[in-house]
PDB file with SEQRES, HELIX, SHEET and CRYST1 records, atoms N, CA, C and O in Angstrom:
SEQRES   1 A   63  UNK UNK UNK UNK UNK UNK UNK UNK UNK UNK UNK UNK UNK          
SEQRES   2 A   63  UNK UNK UNK UNK UNK UNK UNK UNK UNK UNK UNK UNK UNK          
SEQRES   3 A   63  UNK UNK UNK UNK UNK UNK UNK UNK UNK UNK UNK UNK UNK          
SEQRES   4 A   63  UNK UNK UNK UNK UNK UNK UNK UNK UNK UNK UNK UNK UNK          
SEQRES   5 A   63  UNK UNK UNK UNK UNK UNK UNK UNK UNK UNK UNK                  
HELIX    1 AA1 UNK A    3  UNK A    7  1                                   5    
HELIX    2 AA2 UNK A   23  UNK A   35  1                                  13    
SHEET    1 AA1 3 UNK A  39  UNK A  40  0                                        
SHEET    2 AA1 3 UNK A  15  UNK A  19  1                                        
SHEET    3 AA1 3 UNK A  50  UNK A  53  1                                        
CRYST1    1.000    1.000    1.000  90.00  90.00  90.00 P 1           1          
ATOM      1  N   UNK A   1     114.930 -27.284  94.392  1.00  0.00           N  
ATOM      2  CA  UNK A   1     113.832 -26.767  95.222  1.00  0.00           C  
ATOM      3  C   UNK A   1     113.893 -27.629  96.489  1.00  0.00           C  
ATOM      4  O   UNK A   1     113.942 -28.857  96.435  1.00  0.00           O  
ATOM      5  N   UNK A   2     113.886 -26.924  97.638  1.00  0.00           N  
ATOM      6  CA  UNK A   2     114.071 -27.586  98.947  1.00  0.00           C  
ATOM      7  C   UNK A   2     112.705 -28.212  99.369  1.00  0.00           C  
ATOM      8  O   UNK A   2     111.668 -27.899  98.785  1.00  0.00           O  
ATOM      9  N   UNK A   3     112.734 -29.105 100.399  1.00  0.00           N  
ATOM     10  CA  UNK A   3     111.577 -29.753 100.793  1.00  0.00           C  
ATOM     11  C   UNK A   3     110.584 -28.740 101.374  1.00  0.00           C  
ATOM     12  O   UNK A   3     109.388 -28.971 101.197  1.00  0.00           O  
ATOM     13  N   UNK A   4     110.961 -27.622 102.061  1.00  0.00           N  
ATOM     14  CA  UNK A   4     110.072 -26.605 102.581  1.00  0.00           C  
ATOM     15  C   UNK A   4     109.293 -25.887 101.453  1.00  0.00           C  
ATOM     16  O   UNK A   4     108.180 -25.405 101.662  1.00  0.00           O  
ATOM     17  N   UNK A   5     109.855 -25.835 100.362  1.00  0.00           N  
ATOM     18  CA  UNK A   5     109.231 -25.152  99.250  1.00  0.00           C  
ATOM     19  C   UNK A   5     107.969 -26.045  98.786  1.00  0.00           C  
ATOM     20  O   UNK A   5     106.969 -25.530  98.286  1.00  0.00           O  
ATOM     21  N   UNK A   6     108.096 -27.307  98.980  1.00  0.00           N  
ATOM     22  CA  UNK A   6     106.972 -28.140  98.492  1.00  0.00           C  
ATOM     23  C   UNK A   6     105.681 -28.045  99.429  1.00  0.00           C  
ATOM     24  O   UNK A   6     104.557 -28.327  99.013  1.00  0.00           O  
ATOM     25  N   UNK A   7     105.940 -27.632 100.704  1.00  0.00           N  
ATOM     26  CA  UNK A   7     104.879 -27.554 101.641  1.00  0.00           C  
ATOM     27  C   UNK A   7     104.069 -26.179 101.482  1.00  0.00           C  
ATOM     28  O   UNK A   7     102.947 -26.029 101.967  1.00  0.00           O  
ATOM     29  N   UNK A   8     104.701 -25.260 100.805  1.00  0.00           N  
ATOM     30  CA  UNK A   8     104.106 -23.912 100.623  1.00  0.00           C  
ATOM     31  C   UNK A   8     103.424 -23.884  99.270  1.00  0.00           C  
ATOM     32  O   UNK A   8     104.039 -24.371  98.321  1.00  0.00           O  
ATOM     33  N   UNK A   9     102.222 -23.368  99.078  1.00  0.00           N  
ATOM     34  CA  UNK A   9     101.613 -23.233  97.766  1.00  0.00           C  
ATOM     35  C   UNK A   9     101.615 -21.790  97.427  1.00  0.00           C  
ATOM     36  O   UNK A   9     101.761 -20.926  98.292  1.00  0.00           O  
ATOM     37  N   UNK A  10     101.445 -21.514  96.103  1.00  0.00           N  
ATOM     38  CA  UNK A  10     101.560 -20.105  95.597  1.00  0.00           C  
ATOM     39  C   UNK A  10     100.572 -19.154  96.238  1.00  0.00           C  
ATOM     40  O   UNK A  10     100.861 -17.983  96.485  1.00  0.00           O  
ATOM     41  N   UNK A  11      99.311 -19.739  96.518  1.00  0.00           N  
ATOM     42  CA  UNK A  11      98.265 -18.823  97.087  1.00  0.00           C  
ATOM     43  C   UNK A  11      98.021 -19.008  98.657  1.00  0.00           C  
ATOM     44  O   UNK A  11      96.993 -18.632  99.221  1.00  0.00           O  
ATOM     45  N   UNK A  12      99.002 -19.580  99.235  1.00  0.00           N  
ATOM     46  CA  UNK A  12      98.863 -19.721 100.765  1.00  0.00           C  
ATOM     47  C   UNK A  12      98.575 -18.331 101.326  1.00  0.00           C  
ATOM     48  O   UNK A  12      99.236 -17.354 100.976  1.00  0.00           O  
ATOM     49  N   UNK A  13      97.616 -18.269 102.168  1.00  0.00           N  
ATOM     50  CA  UNK A  13      97.217 -16.986 102.870  1.00  0.00           C  
ATOM     51  C   UNK A  13      96.315 -16.076 102.114  1.00  0.00           C  
ATOM     52  O   UNK A  13      95.860 -15.041 102.601  1.00  0.00           O  
ATOM     53  N   UNK A  14      96.051 -16.530 100.806  1.00  0.00           N  
ATOM     54  CA  UNK A  14      95.134 -15.611 100.008  1.00  0.00           C  
ATOM     55  C   UNK A  14      93.661 -15.988 100.357  1.00  0.00           C  
ATOM     56  O   UNK A  14      93.257 -17.145 100.240  1.00  0.00           O  
ATOM     57  N   UNK A  15      92.942 -15.045 100.756  1.00  0.00           N  
ATOM     58  CA  UNK A  15      91.462 -15.338 101.068  1.00  0.00           C  
ATOM     59  C   UNK A  15      90.763 -14.397 100.058  1.00  0.00           C  
ATOM     60  O   UNK A  15      90.800 -13.172 100.175  1.00  0.00           O  
ATOM     61  N   UNK A  16      90.129 -15.040  99.066  1.00  0.00           N  
ATOM     62  CA  UNK A  16      89.663 -14.302  97.896  1.00  0.00           C  
ATOM     63  C   UNK A  16      88.118 -14.391  97.685  1.00  0.00           C  
ATOM     64  O   UNK A  16      87.436 -15.256  98.235  1.00  0.00           O  
ATOM     65  N   UNK A  17      87.632 -13.473  96.881  1.00  0.00           N  
ATOM     66  CA  UNK A  17      86.248 -13.510  96.434  1.00  0.00           C  
ATOM     67  C   UNK A  17      86.267 -13.186  94.898  1.00  0.00           C  
ATOM     68  O   UNK A  17      86.997 -12.300  94.455  1.00  0.00           O  
ATOM     69  N   UNK A  18      85.498 -13.883  94.157  1.00  0.00           N  
ATOM     70  CA  UNK A  18      85.395 -13.600  92.658  1.00  0.00           C  
ATOM     71  C   UNK A  18      84.163 -12.787  92.333  1.00  0.00           C  
ATOM     72  O   UNK A  18      83.114 -12.963  92.954  1.00  0.00           O  
ATOM     73  N   UNK A  19      84.287 -11.865  91.328  1.00  0.00           N  
ATOM     74  CA  UNK A  19      83.012 -11.053  91.076  1.00  0.00           C  
ATOM     75  C   UNK A  19      83.035 -10.836  89.534  1.00  0.00           C  
ATOM     76  O   UNK A  19      84.052 -10.537  88.909  1.00  0.00           O  
ATOM     77  N   UNK A  20      81.862 -11.011  89.019  1.00  0.00           N  
ATOM     78  CA  UNK A  20      81.514 -10.581  87.571  1.00  0.00           C  
ATOM     79  C   UNK A  20      81.932 -11.693  86.513  1.00  0.00           C  
ATOM     80  O   UNK A  20      81.808 -11.443  85.314  1.00  0.00           O  
ATOM     81  N   UNK A  21      82.390 -12.828  86.912  1.00  0.00           N  
ATOM     82  CA  UNK A  21      82.752 -13.956  86.041  1.00  0.00           C  
ATOM     83  C   UNK A  21      81.427 -14.758  85.669  1.00  0.00           C  
ATOM     84  O   UNK A  21      80.462 -14.858  86.427  1.00  0.00           O  
ATOM     85  N   UNK A  22      81.518 -15.332  84.358  1.00  0.00           N  
ATOM     86  CA  UNK A  22      80.443 -16.222  84.063  1.00  0.00           C  
ATOM     87  C   UNK A  22      80.752 -17.486  84.819  1.00  0.00           C  
ATOM     88  O   UNK A  22      81.869 -17.714  85.284  1.00  0.00           O  
ATOM     89  N   UNK A  23      79.721 -18.303  84.928  1.00  0.00           N  
ATOM     90  CA  UNK A  23      79.823 -19.507  85.879  1.00  0.00           C  
ATOM     91  C   UNK A  23      80.938 -20.461  85.467  1.00  0.00           C  
ATOM     92  O   UNK A  23      81.554 -21.046  86.358  1.00  0.00           O  
ATOM     93  N   UNK A  24      81.248 -20.664  84.179  1.00  0.00           N  
ATOM     94  CA  UNK A  24      82.318 -21.583  83.752  1.00  0.00           C  
ATOM     95  C   UNK A  24      83.632 -21.020  84.201  1.00  0.00           C  
ATOM     96  O   UNK A  24      84.431 -21.724  84.818  1.00  0.00           O  
ATOM     97  N   UNK A  25      83.898 -19.645  83.878  1.00  0.00           N  
ATOM     98  CA  UNK A  25      85.143 -18.998  84.246  1.00  0.00           C  
ATOM     99  C   UNK A  25      85.282 -18.985  85.717  1.00  0.00           C  
ATOM    100  O   UNK A  25      86.385 -19.214  86.214  1.00  0.00           O  
ATOM    101  N   UNK A  26      84.279 -18.741  86.432  1.00  0.00           N  
ATOM    102  CA  UNK A  26      84.321 -18.469  87.933  1.00  0.00           C  
ATOM    103  C   UNK A  26      84.732 -19.925  88.485  1.00  0.00           C  
ATOM    104  O   UNK A  26      85.632 -20.006  89.321  1.00  0.00           O  
ATOM    105  N   UNK A  27      84.144 -20.945  88.069  1.00  0.00           N  
ATOM    106  CA  UNK A  27      84.550 -22.351  88.430  1.00  0.00           C  
ATOM    107  C   UNK A  27      85.971 -22.691  88.217  1.00  0.00           C  
ATOM    108  O   UNK A  27      86.638 -23.254  89.085  1.00  0.00           O  
ATOM    109  N   UNK A  28      86.459 -22.330  86.998  1.00  0.00           N  
ATOM    110  CA  UNK A  28      87.812 -22.521  86.651  1.00  0.00           C  
ATOM    111  C   UNK A  28      88.803 -21.783  87.542  1.00  0.00           C  
ATOM    112  O   UNK A  28      89.734 -22.392  88.068  1.00  0.00           O  
ATOM    113  N   UNK A  29      88.602 -20.416  87.725  1.00  0.00           N  
ATOM    114  CA  UNK A  29      89.409 -19.635  88.503  1.00  0.00           C  
ATOM    115  C   UNK A  29      89.379 -20.010  89.980  1.00  0.00           C  
ATOM    116  O   UNK A  29      90.422 -20.053  90.632  1.00  0.00           O  
ATOM    117  N   UNK A  30      88.196 -20.279  90.508  1.00  0.00           N  
ATOM    118  CA  UNK A  30      88.115 -20.750  91.907  1.00  0.00           C  
ATOM    119  C   UNK A  30      88.947 -21.995  92.106  1.00  0.00           C  
ATOM    120  O   UNK A  30      89.696 -22.111  93.076  1.00  0.00           O  
ATOM    121  N   UNK A  31      88.809 -22.920  91.184  1.00  0.00           N  
ATOM    122  CA  UNK A  31      89.490 -24.202  91.447  1.00  0.00           C  
ATOM    123  C   UNK A  31      91.010 -24.022  91.343  1.00  0.00           C  
ATOM    124  O   UNK A  31      91.726 -24.615  92.150  1.00  0.00           O  
ATOM    125  N   UNK A  32      91.555 -23.225  90.379  1.00  0.00           N  
ATOM    126  CA  UNK A  32      92.982 -22.941  90.299  1.00  0.00           C  
ATOM    127  C   UNK A  32      93.470 -22.305  91.661  1.00  0.00           C  
ATOM    128  O   UNK A  32      94.448 -22.745  92.266  1.00  0.00           O  
ATOM    129  N   UNK A  33      92.749 -21.284  92.075  1.00  0.00           N  
ATOM    130  CA  UNK A  33      93.100 -20.653  93.398  1.00  0.00           C  
ATOM    131  C   UNK A  33      93.120 -21.524  94.527  1.00  0.00           C  
ATOM    132  O   UNK A  33      94.069 -21.490  95.310  1.00  0.00           O  
ATOM    133  N   UNK A  34      92.064 -22.376  94.694  1.00  0.00           N  
ATOM    134  CA  UNK A  34      91.937 -23.291  95.812  1.00  0.00           C  
ATOM    135  C   UNK A  34      92.999 -24.337  95.752  1.00  0.00           C  
ATOM    136  O   UNK A  34      93.602 -24.683  96.768  1.00  0.00           O  
ATOM    137  N   UNK A  35      93.251 -24.878  94.493  1.00  0.00           N  
ATOM    138  CA  UNK A  35      94.319 -25.960  94.377  1.00  0.00           C  
ATOM    139  C   UNK A  35      95.651 -25.382  94.654  1.00  0.00           C  
ATOM    140  O   UNK A  35      96.554 -26.136  95.016  1.00  0.00           O  
ATOM    141  N   UNK A  36      95.870 -24.036  94.511  1.00  0.00           N  
ATOM    142  CA  UNK A  36      97.158 -23.414  94.802  1.00  0.00           C  
ATOM    143  C   UNK A  36      97.241 -22.969  96.310  1.00  0.00           C  
ATOM    144  O   UNK A  36      98.176 -22.265  96.693  1.00  0.00           O  
ATOM    145  N   UNK A  37      96.289 -23.374  97.119  1.00  0.00           N  
ATOM    146  CA  UNK A  37      96.306 -23.084  98.556  1.00  0.00           C  
ATOM    147  C   UNK A  37      95.428 -21.908  99.030  1.00  0.00           C  
ATOM    148  O   UNK A  37      95.416 -21.620 100.227  1.00  0.00           O  
ATOM    149  N   UNK A  38      94.672 -21.199  98.109  1.00  0.00           N  
ATOM    150  CA  UNK A  38      93.888 -20.128  98.376  1.00  0.00           C  
ATOM    151  C   UNK A  38      92.581 -20.566  99.055  1.00  0.00           C  
ATOM    152  O   UNK A  38      92.165 -21.719  98.944  1.00  0.00           O  
ATOM    153  N   UNK A  39      91.923 -19.587  99.785  1.00  0.00           N  
ATOM    154  CA  UNK A  39      90.622 -19.835 100.447  1.00  0.00           C  
ATOM    155  C   UNK A  39      89.542 -19.038  99.807  1.00  0.00           C  
ATOM    156  O   UNK A  39      89.615 -17.810  99.775  1.00  0.00           O  
ATOM    157  N   UNK A  40      88.504 -19.718  99.275  1.00  0.00           N  
ATOM    158  CA  UNK A  40      87.416 -18.874  98.776  1.00  0.00           C  
ATOM    159  C   UNK A  40      86.483 -18.415  99.871  1.00  0.00           C  
ATOM    160  O   UNK A  40      85.835 -19.266 100.481  1.00  0.00           O  
ATOM    161  N   UNK A  41      86.370 -17.180 100.156  1.00  0.00           N  
ATOM    162  CA  UNK A  41      85.515 -16.661 101.282  1.00  0.00           C  
ATOM    163  C   UNK A  41      84.089 -16.551 100.804  1.00  0.00           C  
ATOM    164  O   UNK A  41      83.214 -16.357 101.648  1.00  0.00           O  
ATOM    165  N   UNK A  42      83.757 -16.664  99.455  1.00  0.00           N  
ATOM    166  CA  UNK A  42      82.396 -16.670  99.037  1.00  0.00           C  
ATOM    167  C   UNK A  42      81.852 -15.280  98.845  1.00  0.00           C  
ATOM    168  O   UNK A  42      81.565 -14.890  97.714  1.00  0.00           O  
ATOM    169  N   UNK A  43      81.701 -14.527  99.896  1.00  0.00           N  
ATOM    170  CA  UNK A  43      81.323 -13.125  99.877  1.00  0.00           C  
ATOM    171  C   UNK A  43      82.332 -12.255 100.609  1.00  0.00           C  
ATOM    172  O   UNK A  43      82.962 -12.664 101.585  1.00  0.00           O  
ATOM    173  N   UNK A  44      82.455 -11.041 100.097  1.00  0.00           N  
ATOM    174  CA  UNK A  44      83.422 -10.031 100.796  1.00  0.00           C  
ATOM    175  C   UNK A  44      83.220  -9.952 102.307  1.00  0.00           C  
ATOM    176  O   UNK A  44      82.101  -9.754 102.780  1.00  0.00           O  
ATOM    177  N   UNK A  45      84.235 -10.099 103.012  1.00  0.00           N  
ATOM    178  CA  UNK A  45      84.068  -9.771 104.470  1.00  0.00           C  
ATOM    179  C   UNK A  45      85.505  -9.263 104.977  1.00  0.00           C  
ATOM    180  O   UNK A  45      86.456  -9.247 104.195  1.00  0.00           O  
ATOM    181  N   UNK A  46      85.620  -8.883 106.201  1.00  0.00           N  
ATOM    182  CA  UNK A  46      86.907  -8.296 106.609  1.00  0.00           C  
ATOM    183  C   UNK A  46      88.103  -9.217 106.487  1.00  0.00           C  
ATOM    184  O   UNK A  46      89.225  -8.711 106.469  1.00  0.00           O  
ATOM    185  N   UNK A  47      87.959 -10.472 106.405  1.00  0.00           N  
ATOM    186  CA  UNK A  47      89.117 -11.454 106.299  1.00  0.00           C  
ATOM    187  C   UNK A  47      89.603 -11.600 104.906  1.00  0.00           C  
ATOM    188  O   UNK A  47      90.650 -12.203 104.666  1.00  0.00           O  
ATOM    189  N   UNK A  48      88.802 -11.015 103.898  1.00  0.00           N  
ATOM    190  CA  UNK A  48      89.180 -11.098 102.451  1.00  0.00           C  
ATOM    191  C   UNK A  48      90.433 -10.434 102.225  1.00  0.00           C  
ATOM    192  O   UNK A  48      90.626  -9.343 102.762  1.00  0.00           O  
ATOM    193  N   UNK A  49      91.366 -10.997 101.446  1.00  0.00           N  
ATOM    194  CA  UNK A  49      92.724 -10.268 101.112  1.00  0.00           C  
ATOM    195  C   UNK A  49      92.659  -9.940  99.664  1.00  0.00           C  
ATOM    196  O   UNK A  49      93.406  -9.071  99.215  1.00  0.00           O  
ATOM    197  N   UNK A  50      91.781 -10.603  98.866  1.00  0.00           N  
ATOM    198  CA  UNK A  50      91.803 -10.240  97.414  1.00  0.00           C  
ATOM    199  C   UNK A  50      90.419 -10.293  96.821  1.00  0.00           C  
ATOM    200  O   UNK A  50      89.714 -11.286  97.002  1.00  0.00           O  
ATOM    201  N   UNK A  51      89.995  -9.226  96.095  1.00  0.00           N  
ATOM    202  CA  UNK A  51      88.753  -9.165  95.409  1.00  0.00           C  
ATOM    203  C   UNK A  51      89.209  -9.228  93.848  1.00  0.00           C  
ATOM    204  O   UNK A  51      89.845  -8.324  93.306  1.00  0.00           O  
ATOM    205  N   UNK A  52      88.816 -10.353  93.243  1.00  0.00           N  
ATOM    206  CA  UNK A  52      89.140 -10.603  91.863  1.00  0.00           C  
ATOM    207  C   UNK A  52      87.938 -10.305  90.973  1.00  0.00           C  
ATOM    208  O   UNK A  52      86.950 -11.037  91.014  1.00  0.00           O  
ATOM    209  N   UNK A  53      88.004  -9.241  90.167  1.00  0.00           N  
ATOM    210  CA  UNK A  53      86.991  -8.780  89.272  1.00  0.00           C  
ATOM    211  C   UNK A  53      87.266  -9.115  87.807  1.00  0.00           C  
ATOM    212  O   UNK A  53      88.344  -8.830  87.287  1.00  0.00           O  
ATOM    213  N   UNK A  54      86.303  -9.708  87.167  1.00  0.00           N  
ATOM    214  CA  UNK A  54      86.384  -9.944  85.701  1.00  0.00           C  
ATOM    215  C   UNK A  54      86.483  -8.715  84.931  1.00  0.00           C  
ATOM    216  O   UNK A  54      85.641  -7.832  85.090  1.00  0.00           O  
ATOM    217  N   UNK A  55      87.486  -8.580  84.073  1.00  0.00           N  
ATOM    218  CA  UNK A  55      87.616  -7.521  83.157  1.00  0.00           C  
ATOM    219  C   UNK A  55      88.181  -6.216  83.814  1.00  0.00           C  
ATOM    220  O   UNK A  55      88.269  -5.181  83.153  1.00  0.00           O  
ATOM    221  N   UNK A  56      88.546  -6.280  85.073  1.00  0.00           N  
ATOM    222  CA  UNK A  56      89.021  -5.074  85.759  1.00  0.00           C  
ATOM    223  C   UNK A  56      90.576  -5.092  85.796  1.00  0.00           C  
ATOM    224  O   UNK A  56      91.201  -6.052  86.246  1.00  0.00           O  
ATOM    225  N   UNK A  57      91.152  -3.992  85.303  1.00  0.00           N  
ATOM    226  CA  UNK A  57      92.606  -3.873  85.335  1.00  0.00           C  
ATOM    227  C   UNK A  57      92.862  -2.661  86.199  1.00  0.00           C  
ATOM    228  O   UNK A  57      93.010  -1.562  85.666  1.00  0.00           O  
ATOM    229  N   UNK A  58      92.921  -2.814  87.532  1.00  0.00           N  
ATOM    230  CA  UNK A  58      93.043  -1.759  88.469  1.00  0.00           C  
ATOM    231  C   UNK A  58      93.504  -2.358  89.691  1.00  0.00           C  
ATOM    232  O   UNK A  58      92.915  -3.360  90.098  1.00  0.00           O  
ATOM    233  N   UNK A  59      94.515  -1.865  90.360  1.00  0.00           N  
ATOM    234  CA  UNK A  59      94.983  -2.329  91.616  1.00  0.00           C  
ATOM    235  C   UNK A  59      94.961  -1.210  92.668  1.00  0.00           C  
ATOM    236  O   UNK A  59      95.249  -0.054  92.358  1.00  0.00           O  
ATOM    237  N   UNK A  60      94.626  -1.558  93.880  1.00  0.00           N  
ATOM    238  CA  UNK A  60      94.686  -0.717  94.970  1.00  0.00           C  
ATOM    239  C   UNK A  60      95.500  -1.273  96.128  1.00  0.00           C  
ATOM    240  O   UNK A  60      95.179  -2.340  96.650  1.00  0.00           O  
ATOM    241  N   UNK A  61      96.512  -0.592  96.524  1.00  0.00           N  
ATOM    242  CA  UNK A  61      97.439  -1.118  97.577  1.00  0.00           C  
ATOM    243  C   UNK A  61      97.169  -0.337  98.887  1.00  0.00           C  
ATOM    244  O   UNK A  61      97.311   0.885  98.934  1.00  0.00           O  
ATOM    245  N   UNK A  62      96.802  -1.029  99.879  1.00  0.00           N  
ATOM    246  CA  UNK A  62      96.545  -0.398 101.142  1.00  0.00           C  
ATOM    247  C   UNK A  62      97.685  -0.607 102.253  1.00  0.00           C  
ATOM    248  O   UNK A  62      98.097  -1.749 102.456  1.00  0.00           O  
ATOM    249  N   UNK A  63      98.107   0.286 102.846  1.00  0.00           N  
ATOM    250  CA  UNK A  63      99.204   0.135 103.920  1.00  0.00           C  
ATOM    251  C   UNK A  63      98.609  -0.116 105.206  1.00  0.00           C  
ATOM    252  O   UNK A  63      99.323  -0.267 106.197  1.00  0.00           O  
TER     253      UNK A  63                                                      
END                                                                             
């Protein structure tokens, strides 16, 4: 692994909001995402890149 790989995190650039999680799970998921470089936007807004919903298995890809 090169030095430049260490400066990038897996969730760099991800701006997310969590929905429908119990408080313990939400805290755990938020922590993992933020520790991986993601940004919790708290509430959906136009800068949000990912909406993560508990129990939802559905993806929408926008061009």
